[in-house]
DRENVO-142277 format. One line per field, with one value per residue (C-alpha): residue number from 1; chain; residue in one letter; x, y, z. Coordinates in Angstrom, 2 decimals, decimal comma. Layout:
N
resi	(NUM	...)
chain	(A	...)
resn	(A	...)
east	(X	...)
north	(Y	...)
up	(Z	...)
REM end
This chain:
637
resi	(1	2	3	4	5	6	7	8	9	10	11	12	13	14	15	16	17	18	19	20	21	22	23	24	25	26	27	28	29	30	31	32	33	34	35	36	37	38	39	40	41	42	43	44	45	46	47	48	49	50	51	52	53	54	55	56	57	58	59	60	61	62	63	64	65	66	67	68	69	70	71	72	73	74	75	76	77	78	79	80	81	82	83	84	85	86	87	88	89	90	91	92	93	94	95	96	97	98	99	100	101	102	103	104	105	106	107	108	109	110	111	112	113	114	115	116	117	118	119	120	121	122	123	124	125	126	127	128	129	130	131	132	133	134	135	136	137	138	139	140	141	142	143	144	145	146	147	148	149	150	151	152	153	154	155	156	157	158	159	160	161	162	163	164	165	166	167	168	169	170	171	172	173	174	175	176	177	178	179	180	181	182	183	184	185	186	187	188	189	190	191	192	193	194	195	196	197	198	199	200	201	202	203	204	205	206	207	208	209	210	211	212	213	214	215	216	217	218	219	220	221	222	223	224	225	226	227	228	229	230	231	232	233	234	235	236	237	238	239	240	241	242	243	244	245	246	247	248	249	250	251	252	253	254	255	256	257	258	259	260	261	262	263	264	265	266	267	268	269	270	271	272	273	274	275	276	277	278	279	280	281	282	283	284	285	286	287	288	289	290	291	292	293	294	295	296	297	298	299	300	301	302	303	304	305	306	307	308	309	310	311	312	313	314	315	316	317	318	319	320	321	322	323	324	325	326	327	328	329	330	331	332	333	334	335	336	337	338	339	340	341	342	343	344	345	346	347	348	349	350	351	352	353	354	355	356	357	358	359	360	361	362	363	364	365	366	367	368	369	370	371	372	373	374	375	376	377	378	379	380	381	382	383	384	385	386	387	388	389	390	391	392	393	394	395	396	397	398	399	400	401	402	403	404	405	406	407	408	409	410	411	412	413	414	415	416	417	418	419	420	421	422	423	424	425	426	427	428	429	430	431	432	433	434	435	436	437	438	439	440	441	442	443	444	445	446	447	448	449	450	451	452	453	454	455	456	457	458	459	460	461	462	463	464	465	466	467	468	469	470	471	472	473	474	475	476	477	478	479	480	481	482	483	484	485	486	487	488	489	490	491	492	493	494	495	496	497	498	499	500	501	502	503	504	505	506	507	508	509	510	511	512	513	514	515	516	517	518	519	520	521	522	523	524	525	526	527	528	529	530	531	532	533	534	535	536	537	538	539	540	541	542	543	544	545	546	547	548	549	550	551	552	553	554	555	556	557	558	559	560	561	562	563	564	565	566	567	568	569	570	571	572	573	574	575	576	577	578	579	580	581	582	583	584	585	586	587	588	589	590	591	592	593	594	595	596	597	598	599	600	601	602	603	604	605	606	607	608	609	610	611	612	613	614	615	616	617	618	619	620	621	622	623	624	625	626	627	628	629	630	631	632	633	634	635	636	637)
chain	(A	A	A	A	A	A	A	A	A	A	A	A	A	A	A	A	A	A	A	A	A	A	A	A	A	A	A	A	A	A	A	A	A	A	A	A	A	A	A	A	A	A	A	A	A	A	A	A	A	A	A	A	A	A	A	A	A	A	A	A	A	A	A	A	A	A	A	A	A	A	A	A	A	A	A	A	A	A	A	A	A	A	A	A	A	A	A	A	A	A	A	A	A	A	A	A	A	A	A	A	A	A	A	A	A	A	A	A	A	A	A	A	A	A	A	A	A	A	A	A	A	A	A	A	A	A	A	A	A	A	A	A	A	A	A	A	A	A	A	A	A	A	A	A	A	A	A	A	A	A	A	A	A	A	A	A	A	A	A	A	A	A	A	A	A	A	A	A	A	A	A	A	A	A	A	A	A	A	A	A	A	A	A	A	A	A	A	A	A	A	A	A	A	A	A	A	A	A	A	A	A	A	A	A	A	A	A	A	A	A	A	A	A	A	A	A	A	A	A	A	A	A	A	A	A	A	A	A	A	A	A	A	A	A	A	A	A	A	A	A	A	A	A	A	A	A	A	A	A	A	A	A	A	A	A	A	A	A	A	A	A	A	A	A	A	A	A	A	A	A	A	A	A	A	A	A	A	A	A	A	A	A	A	A	A	A	A	A	A	A	A	A	A	A	A	A	A	A	A	A	A	A	A	A	A	A	A	A	A	A	A	A	A	A	A	A	A	A	A	A	A	A	A	A	A	A	A	A	A	A	A	A	A	A	A	A	A	A	A	A	A	A	A	A	A	A	A	A	A	A	A	A	A	A	A	A	A	A	A	A	A	A	A	A	A	A	A	A	A	A	A	A	A	A	A	A	A	A	A	A	A	A	A	A	A	A	A	A	A	A	A	A	A	A	A	A	A	A	A	A	A	A	A	A	A	A	A	A	A	A	A	A	A	A	A	A	A	A	A	A	A	A	A	A	A	A	A	A	A	A	A	A	A	A	A	A	A	A	A	A	A	A	A	A	A	A	A	A	A	A	A	A	A	A	A	A	A	A	A	A	A	A	A	A	A	A	A	A	A	A	A	A	A	A	A	A	A	A	A	A	A	A	A	A	A	A	A	A	A	A	A	A	A	A	A	A	A	A	A	A	A	A	A	A	A	A	A	A	A	A	A	A	A	A	A	A	A	A	A	A	A	A	A	A	A	A	A	A	A	A	A	A	A	A	A	A	A	A	A	A	A	A	A	A	A	A	A	A	A	A	A	A	A	A	A	A	A	A	A	A	A	A	A	A	A	A	A	A	A	A	A	A	A	A	A	A	A	A	A	A	A	A	A	A	A	A	A	A	A	A	A	A	A	A	A	A	A	A	A	A	A	A	A	A	A	A	A	A	A	A	A	A	A	A	A	A	A	A	A	A	A	A	A	A	A	A	A	A	A	A	A	A	A	A	A	A	A)
resn	(X	X	X	X	X	X	X	X	X	X	X	X	X	X	X	X	X	X	X	X	X	X	X	X	X	X	X	X	X	X	X	X	X	X	X	X	X	X	X	X	X	X	X	X	X	X	X	X	X	X	X	X	X	X	X	X	X	X	X	X	X	X	X	X	X	X	X	X	X	X	X	X	X	X	X	X	X	X	X	X	X	X	X	X	X	X	X	X	X	X	X	X	X	X	X	X	X	X	X	X	X	X	X	X	X	X	X	X	X	X	X	X	X	X	X	X	X	X	X	X	X	X	X	X	X	X	X	X	X	X	X	X	X	X	X	X	X	X	X	X	X	X	X	X	X	X	X	X	X	X	X	X	X	X	X	X	X	X	X	X	X	X	X	X	X	X	X	X	X	X	X	X	X	X	X	X	X	X	X	X	X	X	X	X	X	X	X	X	X	X	X	X	X	X	X	X	X	X	X	X	X	X	X	X	X	X	X	X	X	X	X	X	X	X	X	X	X	X	X	X	X	X	X	X	X	X	X	X	X	X	X	X	X	X	X	X	X	X	X	X	X	X	X	X	X	X	X	X	X	X	X	X	X	X	X	X	X	X	X	X	X	X	X	X	X	X	X	X	X	X	X	X	X	X	X	X	X	X	X	X	X	X	X	X	X	X	X	X	X	X	X	X	X	X	X	X	X	X	X	X	X	X	X	X	X	X	X	X	X	X	X	X	X	X	X	X	X	X	X	X	X	X	X	X	X	X	X	X	X	X	X	X	X	X	X	X	X	X	X	X	X	X	X	X	X	X	X	X	X	X	X	X	X	X	X	X	X	X	X	X	X	X	X	X	X	X	X	X	X	X	X	X	X	X	X	X	X	X	X	X	X	X	X	X	X	X	X	X	X	X	X	X	X	X	X	X	X	X	X	X	X	X	X	X	X	X	X	X	X	X	X	X	X	X	X	X	X	X	X	X	X	X	X	X	X	X	X	X	X	X	X	X	X	X	X	X	X	X	X	X	X	X	X	X	X	X	X	X	X	X	X	X	X	X	X	X	X	X	X	X	X	X	X	X	X	X	X	X	X	X	X	X	X	X	X	X	X	X	X	X	X	X	X	X	X	X	X	X	X	X	X	X	X	X	X	X	X	X	X	X	X	X	X	X	X	X	X	X	X	X	X	X	X	X	X	X	X	X	X	X	X	X	X	X	X	X	X	X	X	X	X	X	X	X	X	X	X	X	X	X	X	X	X	X	X	X	X	X	X	X	X	X	X	X	X	X	X	X	X	X	X	X	X	X	X	X	X	X	X	X	X	X	X	X	X	X	X	X	X	X	X	X	X	X	X	X	X	X	X	X	X	X	X	X	X	X	X	X	X	X	X	X	X	X	X	X	X	X	X	X	X	X	X	X	X	X	X	X	X	X	X	X	X	X	X	X	X	X	X	X	X	X	X	X	X	X	X)
east	(101,64	102,27	104,52	101,69	100,07	103,39	104,11	106,51	109,63	111,24	114,88	117,16	120,61	123,08	126,66	128,60	128,16	131,65	129,40	126,45	127,41	127,90	123,85	122,25	123,84	122,49	118,96	118,53	119,83	116,54	114,53	113,11	112,21	111,14	108,33	107,28	106,47	109,34	110,78	110,65	114,34	114,32	118,01	118,94	118,28	114,73	114,42	113,01	114,19	113,51	112,20	114,98	117,04	118,22	115,15	114,18	116,93	115,94	112,32	113,13	115,74	113,81	111,23	112,91	113,13	116,45	119,77	122,49	125,63	127,63	130,86	133,85	137,10	134,83	132,60	134,85	135,72	132,38	131,84	127,69	127,83	129,62	129,06	125,74	123,75	125,57	125,24	121,79	121,45	123,31	120,91	117,82	119,78	120,74	117,05	115,77	114,09	116,24	117,88	121,01	124,17	127,13	127,69	131,29	131,59	135,35	139,03	139,50	140,21	137,07	139,06	137,35	134,84	131,44	129,62	132,59	130,88	127,46	127,09	127,53	127,62	128,56	129,62	132,36	133,27	134,49	134,33	132,29	135,35	136,81	135,03	135,22	132,15	130,21	126,55	127,85	128,60	125,33	123,09	124,34	123,39	120,12	119,89	120,86	118,89	115,72	116,00	116,83	113,65	111,90	112,74	112,15	108,69	107,88	109,50	107,96	104,24	104,65	105,60	102,86	100,29	101,92	101,05	97,61	96,78	97,21	96,08	92,49	92,65	93,66	90,79	88,18	89,64	89,19	93,03	93,43	97,17	98,33	96,38	97,94	100,63	100,36	99,31	102,73	104,74	102,92	103,24	107,02	106,63	104,52	104,58	102,52	99,22	96,00	94,12	96,82	96,32	92,19	92,32	94,61	92,42	89,69	91,20	92,04	88,29	88,05	89,93	88,96	92,14	90,74	92,92	95,39	92,89	91,99	96,13	95,36	92,34	94,41	97,04	94,94	93,21	96,96	97,85	94,97	92,54	89,79	89,21	85,28	85,46	88,38	86,45	83,40	85,47	87,50	84,49	82,76	86,05	85,67	82,08	83,65	86,15	83,44	84,37	81,58	82,36	85,50	83,43	80,68	83,59	85,01	81,75	80,78	84,26	82,95	79,80	82,28	84,06	81,21	78,00	75,39	75,81	72,37	74,14	76,73	74,06	72,60	75,54	75,86	72,61	73,37	76,24	74,46	71,44	74,35	75,48	71,97	71,96	68,64	67,27	70,35	70,13	66,59	68,17	70,64	67,63	65,78	69,25	69,40	65,62	65,78	68,86	67,42	63,50	62,67	65,30	62,85	65,78	66,10	62,71	62,67	65,38	64,04	60,84	63,18	64,50	61,36	60,15	63,41	62,26	58,74	56,75	55,22	52,37	55,27	56,88	54,05	54,26	57,49	56,56	53,68	56,48	58,39	55,56	54,97	57,82	58,56	55,57	56,57	58,52	56,92	59,77	58,15	54,57	56,01	57,70	54,72	52,43	55,12	54,52	50,61	51,11	52,76	49,53	47,19	45,99	45,73	43,06	45,66	48,13	46,99	45,89	49,75	51,09	48,69	50,11	53,64	52,42	51,30	54,34	56,25	54,29	57,47	58,20	57,18	57,96	54,79	52,99	54,16	53,85	50,32	49,33	50,04	48,23	45,31	45,87	44,97	42,24	41,34	40,77	42,73	41,13	43,02	46,05	46,65	45,73	48,69	50,79	50,80	51,63	54,89	55,51	54,74	57,95	60,13	58,76	61,40	60,19	59,68	58,13	55,36	54,56	54,32	52,09	50,04	49,61	48,79	46,21	44,29	44,52	42,88	39,55	40,00	41,47	43,96	44,87	46,30	47,62	49,28	50,52	51,81	53,75	54,94	56,18	58,41	59,64	60,91	62,40	63,41	64,23	65,85	63,03	61,63	58,67	57,23	56,86	55,15	52,58	52,26	51,89	48,92	47,07	47,44	45,90	43,12	41,99	41,63	45,59	46,73	49,77	50,57	50,91	52,81	55,49	55,36	55,21	58,94	60,83	60,29	61,08	64,37	64,79	64,03	64,35	63,45	60,47	57,33	54,86	55,92	55,48	52,33	51,33	52,52	50,61	47,04	48,07	49,02	45,49	43,66	44,76	44,20	47,81	47,99	50,68	53,13	50,92	51,72	55,53	55,14	53,58	56,45	58,70	57,23	56,64	59,74	61,06	58,15	56,75	54,36	52,27	48,63	48,07	50,52	49,17	45,83	46,41	48,15	45,15	43,29	45,43	45,78	41,99	41,12	44,05	41,49	43,97	41,51	44,62	47,05	44,42	42,91	46,74	47,62	44,30	44,94	48,27	46,43	43,74	46,97	48,60	45,30	42,88	40,47	40,39	36,81	37,12	39,86	37,74	35,33	37,05	38,62	35,53	34,74	38,00	36,26	33,23	35,06	37,30	34,53	32,74	36,18	36,73	32,49	33,39	36,59	34,32	32,70	35,84	35,89	33,07	32,94	36,10	34,99	32,45	34,50	38,11	39,21	37,79	40,21	38,30	37,31	40,86	41,69	39,14	39,96	43,67	42,20	40,41	43,53	45,28	42,68	43,12	47,32	47,25	49,60	51,63	47,99	47,37	50,03	49,76	44,96	46,92	49,72	46,83	44,38	47,66	48,23	44,95	45,14	48,47	46,95	45,04	46,43	45,41	46,24	49,73	49,53	47,86	50,45	53,25	51,86	51,71	55,03	56,19	54,39	56,49	59,77	60,02	61,25	62,58	60,01	57,19	59,01	58,92	54,48	54,55	56,39	54,09	51,09	52,71	53,35	50,34	48,64	50,68	50,47	48,42	51,09	54,00)
north	(93,44	92,95	90,06	87,95	87,85	86,32	82,48	81,16	80,32	76,46	77,39	74,18	73,61	71,61	70,79	68,08	66,28	67,72	71,57	70,41	72,64	75,58	74,43	74,35	77,96	79,15	77,77	79,31	82,38	82,06	81,56	85,41	84,22	81,22	82,81	85,85	82,32	84,17	80,69	77,17	75,34	71,70	69,56	65,75	65,80	65,95	62,74	59,98	56,81	54,02	56,79	56,58	59,66	60,32	60,44	62,49	64,72	64,62	65,62	69,02	70,06	70,01	71,89	74,39	78,22	79,13	76,31	78,03	76,59	76,10	75,96	74,38	72,28	70,00	70,70	70,57	67,48	65,39	63,83	63,99	67,48	68,81	66,59	65,95	67,81	71,20	70,00	70,38	73,23	75,79	74,06	74,91	78,45	78,97	78,49	80,44	78,23	78,49	81,04	79,39	81,28	80,37	80,82	80,55	78,42	78,06	79,45	77,55	77,47	78,15	79,94	78,64	76,74	76,51	78,79	81,58	83,88	83,98	86,45	85,06	85,79	86,69	90,48	90,45	86,14	86,38	82,87	82,86	81,27	84,42	87,10	87,58	87,31	84,50	85,55	88,85	87,10	85,15	88,18	89,68	86,51	86,42	90,30	89,63	87,14	88,49	90,92	88,17	86,79	89,72	90,17	87,00	86,36	89,68	87,76	84,49	86,50	88,70	85,67	83,49	86,44	85,88	82,64	82,49	85,35	83,65	80,28	81,82	83,62	80,03	78,69	81,58	80,95	76,96	76,54	74,68	72,42	76,50	76,92	73,63	74,39	78,23	76,81	74,17	77,08	78,43	75,45	74,99	78,30	77,55	73,92	74,43	76,03	73,85	76,12	76,10	71,92	72,30	74,77	72,81	69,66	71,88	72,58	68,75	68,12	69,63	68,06	64,89	63,87	62,65	60,21	63,51	65,17	63,21	63,21	67,30	66,69	64,32	66,80	69,75	67,16	66,73	70,33	71,13	68,49	70,59	71,93	70,34	71,70	69,32	66,54	67,06	67,49	64,39	62,35	63,78	62,54	59,06	59,19	59,33	56,40	54,18	54,04	54,70	53,21	56,06	58,64	58,02	57,93	61,89	62,63	62,05	63,18	66,16	65,82	65,55	69,07	70,28	68,60	72,35	72,48	71,08	71,77	68,68	66,02	67,45	66,56	63,55	62,09	63,63	61,31	58,23	58,88	58,40	55,33	53,99	54,24	55,72	54,31	55,81	59,24	59,06	59,52	61,86	64,39	63,97	65,10	68,25	68,76	68,10	71,10	73,20	72,76	75,57	74,36	73,63	72,02	69,06	67,93	68,38	65,78	63,53	63,62	62,12	59,60	57,87	58,03	55,87	54,29	54,46	55,48	57,55	59,16	59,22	61,71	63,80	64,79	66,49	67,03	69,47	70,93	71,88	73,82	75,24	77,29	77,41	78,30	79,82	76,99	75,41	72,34	71,59	70,68	69,35	66,51	66,19	65,68	62,27	60,77	61,77	59,69	57,44	56,38	56,58	60,70	61,21	64,52	65,70	65,28	67,48	70,06	70,26	70,65	73,35	74,81	74,22	75,75	78,25	79,75	78,61	78,67	78,06	74,71	72,20	69,44	70,18	70,82	66,62	65,14	66,95	65,35	61,92	62,47	63,45	60,14	58,29	59,78	59,11	63,26	62,49	65,86	68,04	65,88	66,77	70,39	70,27	68,21	71,15	73,71	71,39	71,20	75,44	75,99	72,58	72,39	69,70	67,78	63,80	62,71	65,17	64,05	60,85	60,93	63,62	60,68	58,30	60,18	61,40	57,99	56,88	59,14	57,49	60,02	58,49	60,91	63,32	60,68	59,29	63,09	63,36	60,21	61,06	64,51	62,18	60,71	63,21	63,96	60,19	58,47	55,65	55,33	52,56	52,44	56,16	53,58	51,04	53,39	54,59	51,92	50,95	54,43	53,30	49,93	51,71	53,55	50,87	51,68	48,13	48,78	51,62	50,26	47,11	48,88	51,12	48,12	46,72	50,14	49,28	45,46	47,44	49,37	45,96	43,21	41,16	43,31	40,59	43,39	44,33	41,21	40,05	43,24	43,39	39,82	41,51	44,19	40,96	39,30	42,60	42,04	38,61	37,79	34,75	32,81	36,22	36,55	33,66	33,91	37,08	35,37	32,58	35,41	36,28	33,45	33,01	35,51	35,06	31,93	32,72	35,09	33,36	36,20	35,70	31,52	32,77	35,00	32,22	29,77	32,53	32,82	28,81	28,69	30,96	28,84	26,15	24,27	23,43	20,77	23,06	25,97	24,14	23,16	26,54	27,11	24,72	26,60	29,54	28,11	26,44	30,01	31,57	29,49	32,48	34,27	33,04	34,47	31,58	28,84	30,53	30,20	27,06	25,14	26,84	25,05	21,48	22,16	23,04	20,71	17,73	18,88	18,07	14,58	13,80	14,71	12,40	10,01	10,79	10,81	6,91	5,51	6,83	4,70	1,82	1,74	2,49	2,17	3,41	6,56	8,89	12,01	10,42	10,13	13,87	15,55	13,27	14,69	18,42	17,71	16,86	19,51	21,78	19,98	20,73	17,02	17,48	13,37	11,95	14,37	13,46	10,00	10,47	12,51	9,75	7,64	9,72	9,85	5,67	5,82	8,67	9,63	12,50	14,27	17,42	19,44	16,12	16,43	20,62	20,01	17,38	20,08	22,86	20,25	19,23	22,86	23,55	20,64	22,08	19,24	21,59	19,33	16,97	19,69	20,77	17,85	17,75	20,91	20,20	17,56	19,31	21,99	19,43	17,77	21,29	21,52	18,51	16,03	12,98	13,33)
up	(90,96	94,66	95,58	97,55	93,90	92,62	93,33	94,77	92,66	92,69	93,35	93,30	94,89	93,28	95,11	96,75	99,75	101,46	101,04	102,61	105,56	103,80	101,88	104,72	105,86	102,74	103,19	106,30	104,55	102,11	105,33	104,68	101,04	101,90	104,19	102,26	99,69	97,06	96,40	97,38	97,75	97,35	97,56	97,74	101,17	100,61	98,77	100,93	101,28	98,51	96,29	92,29	93,21	90,58	89,16	92,02	91,54	86,91	87,72	90,37	87,90	84,82	86,81	89,00	87,66	89,85	89,60	92,33	91,57	94,71	93,36	95,28	95,06	95,75	92,98	90,49	91,33	91,56	88,00	89,41	89,77	87,01	84,10	84,56	87,05	85,87	82,25	82,30	83,99	81,86	79,01	80,67	81,10	77,52	76,24	79,26	80,56	84,75	85,64	86,79	89,55	90,63	93,92	95,59	98,26	98,64	96,61	93,50	89,91	87,37	84,86	81,81	83,36	81,81	84,31	83,95	82,61	84,26	87,23	90,30	94,03	96,64	95,14	93,81	93,45	96,85	98,31	101,81	103,17	102,22	103,70	107,65	108,56	106,48	107,58	105,99	102,97	103,26	102,92	100,59	98,32	100,23	98,98	95,56	94,81	95,92	93,45	91,23	92,22	91,58	88,16	86,79	88,61	86,75	83,76	84,46	84,66	81,41	79,39	80,92	80,25	76,70	76,31	78,01	75,95	73,01	73,15	74,25	70,99	69,43	71,62	70,42	66,23	66,42	66,49	69,12	67,70	68,19	71,64	72,76	72,20	73,72	76,95	77,36	76,90	79,96	81,85	81,08	83,15	85,45	86,13	89,53	87,88	87,19	86,19	82,51	82,91	82,83	80,67	77,78	78,62	77,83	74,59	73,99	74,79	71,38	69,23	71,01	72,31	74,88	76,42	76,88	78,38	80,83	81,41	82,13	84,41	86,75	86,02	86,95	90,01	91,69	92,15	93,24	94,44	95,57	92,98	91,56	87,95	87,20	87,99	86,75	82,95	84,27	84,52	81,22	79,28	81,29	79,95	76,31	76,53	77,70	81,76	83,16	86,81	86,98	85,68	88,27	91,38	89,79	89,99	93,20	94,62	93,08	95,47	97,85	98,32	97,56	99,31	99,17	95,33	93,22	89,94	90,98	91,36	88,09	86,23	87,42	86,73	83,02	83,12	84,62	81,87	78,98	80,31	81,16	84,55	84,85	88,81	89,91	87,46	89,38	92,59	92,23	90,17	93,50	95,51	93,37	94,33	97,88	97,23	94,28	94,51	92,41	89,38	86,25	84,34	87,04	86,48	83,22	83,01	85,52	83,33	80,69	82,28	84,03	80,27	79,54	82,25	80,63	84,35	82,17	84,97	87,11	83,89	83,88	87,21	86,88	84,05	85,84	88,90	86,07	84,12	87,50	87,68	84,83	82,66	79,12	78,41	75,43	75,89	79,05	77,19	74,51	76,53	79,08	75,32	74,92	78,48	77,63	74,03	75,43	78,35	75,27	76,78	73,41	74,34	76,99	74,67	72,39	74,71	75,83	72,16	71,95	74,51	73,45	69,97	71,14	73,37	70,26	67,01	65,21	65,77	62,80	65,35	68,06	65,03	63,60	67,16	67,26	64,25	65,05	68,20	66,19	64,17	66,90	67,67	64,32	63,51	60,22	59,45	61,52	61,39	58,33	58,56	61,18	58,93	56,41	59,01	59,15	56,07	55,47	58,01	56,63	53,08	53,19	55,77	54,08	56,98	56,94	53,21	54,42	57,05	55,48	52,51	55,02	56,92	53,11	53,12	56,25	54,52	51,27	50,00	47,56	45,02	47,34	48,75	45,85	45,22	49,33	48,65	45,68	47,09	49,60	47,27	45,47	49,01	49,83	46,61	49,06	51,43	50,27	52,35	50,44	47,42	49,03	50,70	47,44	45,22	48,46	47,56	43,77	44,67	45,90	42,83	40,93	39,23	39,64	36,77	38,56	42,02	40,76	39,54	42,30	44,39	42,13	43,54	47,42	47,10	44,44	47,31	50,47	48,78	52,48	52,90	52,36	52,70	49,82	47,99	49,15	48,01	44,69	44,71	45,54	41,96	39,68	41,36	40,52	36,54	36,89	36,61	38,78	38,15	38,76	41,72	43,11	42,35	44,49	47,38	47,11	47,92	50,39	52,34	52,33	53,55	55,81	56,58	59,78	58,15	57,48	55,01	52,44	52,27	52,35	49,23	47,17	48,37	46,46	43,49	42,11	43,13	40,38	37,76	39,09	41,17	43,95	45,49	46,01	47,45	49,76	50,97	51,05	52,81	55,34	56,32	56,63	59,16	61,00	61,82	62,29	63,01	63,93	60,13	58,52	55,53	55,19	56,16	53,35	50,67	51,95	51,58	48,42	46,57	48,14	46,77	43,20	43,66	44,56	40,80	39,29	41,47	40,07	36,19	36,86	37,63	34,94	31,67	34,05	33,47	29,93	29,25	31,09	28,57	26,00	26,47	22,96	23,46	22,81	23,80	27,41	28,04	27,01	28,82	31,85	31,81	31,70	34,84	36,23	34,83	36,30	39,91	39,64	39,76	36,53	36,67	36,68	33,81	31,67	31,79	30,86	27,98	26,70	26,23	24,11	21,53	22,21	20,99	18,59	17,41	15,29	18,21	18,09	21,68	23,75	22,78	22,64	26,47	26,96	26,45	28,71	31,80	31,14	30,70	34,54	35,81	34,45	32,04	29,52	27,20	26,82	26,52	23,17	21,74	23,27	21,65	17,68	17,41	18,18	15,36	12,60	12,60	12,65	9,64	8,06	9,05	10,43	12,27)
REM end
């Protein structure tokens, strides 16, 4: 490997202040190595005023490849040089993280010193001060250092390559923690290589250690502030962390570095989309299109963003541009079709889906969405064919079965619809909507008992589905189980008190129970919520007419009572009419009057009990029922 292929090694001077002139002279003699980019030297003379000098020294000492100990009596006497700097240098030498070389400046007793076993310079450990020609001593040091540097550079390059290759292998096998450990070893060898930090950042992002990944990308940028990729990856991590503004700054920095790369605008637009800043994303896409007018991907994603903004006409136009550039891309036709559906241009949408299907006949999503468009055109037969295609490619697609069932219901093919819903239920037994739709089809088939069971299943899964309670009420009404129907309607009204339908349906059930007063009240509620629903007015008028008939019947009973105040049957009949009208308190009074005249009037006792039970006065009701039973058995109370 050529010299210029190696990175310069960091060289650290550890010396006493009294030996500053020796350090300066040695540094001059190492100038050729510095000009050849073999080393970068550092000493405390480079510390800027105001900087924490201890921290600065530690940072350089802990990252240096070569540490020169400039040995003299002054060095040996310095507690900081000997006990702190030298101690740390030798620790790093022992671990192989640095190469320590003692340079003997002046004669001094160094027998058994911690560094005494290391290879020293100049040659034969002759102190520089004793050389007749000191320049010759410094040259000797420089020549020896040159050879050491070559060996170190080769060793570091081999070790670095080893760890980077290991990291790549670990990444390929998804052993990301091991890969990070390998990158860290490579960084110890070459802490100034921005690419290692970049790759480490990518691996950390695989582990979703986003803060650590961000730190790695920041270090890569610090080392190479012109690396576009580091800014892009940093932006992606910042979006993941929810730091959206910082992410856009990172993307903008990448664009600043390379303003003519259309991909950078595309990536920025993608980031803006992710945080919902669609207007700005459009601007970024437009910049990308300006630089790369033949890039179909940019048009396609711009179309998607326009869809988010509900600018469907513009989206269709953009998709047409993308299709013109990439006419064999099926997803472009599908995306265009989606925009056309939002514009209710269903015929055109179907044409676009047909194009997508022609290009990719095994993609079930296109058939599914085509079926949706066909349903909107009431072309249910064709929709069913499309859903069958979906099922052919994806037989566990419950949505295909449920939508096929809806299409079959629209064609009044309820038996087949029930079969389709059963398939959906088998695949998704916890989806209440499946049972709801099945129940509707069963209701249309007049299989009311089964419909009630299906609605109960839907309610068990979704107990706040007011429509399920309402439709259950309808099925119960069809079975003439009006009391249960009213309970179902009450549940629906409790959940959704603003729908006129539930009030109307409850009014109808009450009407069938001849509880006309209550029926009229609920019809009035329905009319208040939806005054334009003619059927409610019609049924309300019926209830009013029937109530009027009953009121006339009550008046006739009262006339009979006036003629004969001791006529128990007249009171009994009045009570029955009031009961049917839902006027329970008045009915009890009438029954009591009949019983007062004829204590043995069995039916009066029984009907009084029935009305008390309706009022949930259970104890009193039981007494009346008992009186009726005793009279029937024994003739007396």
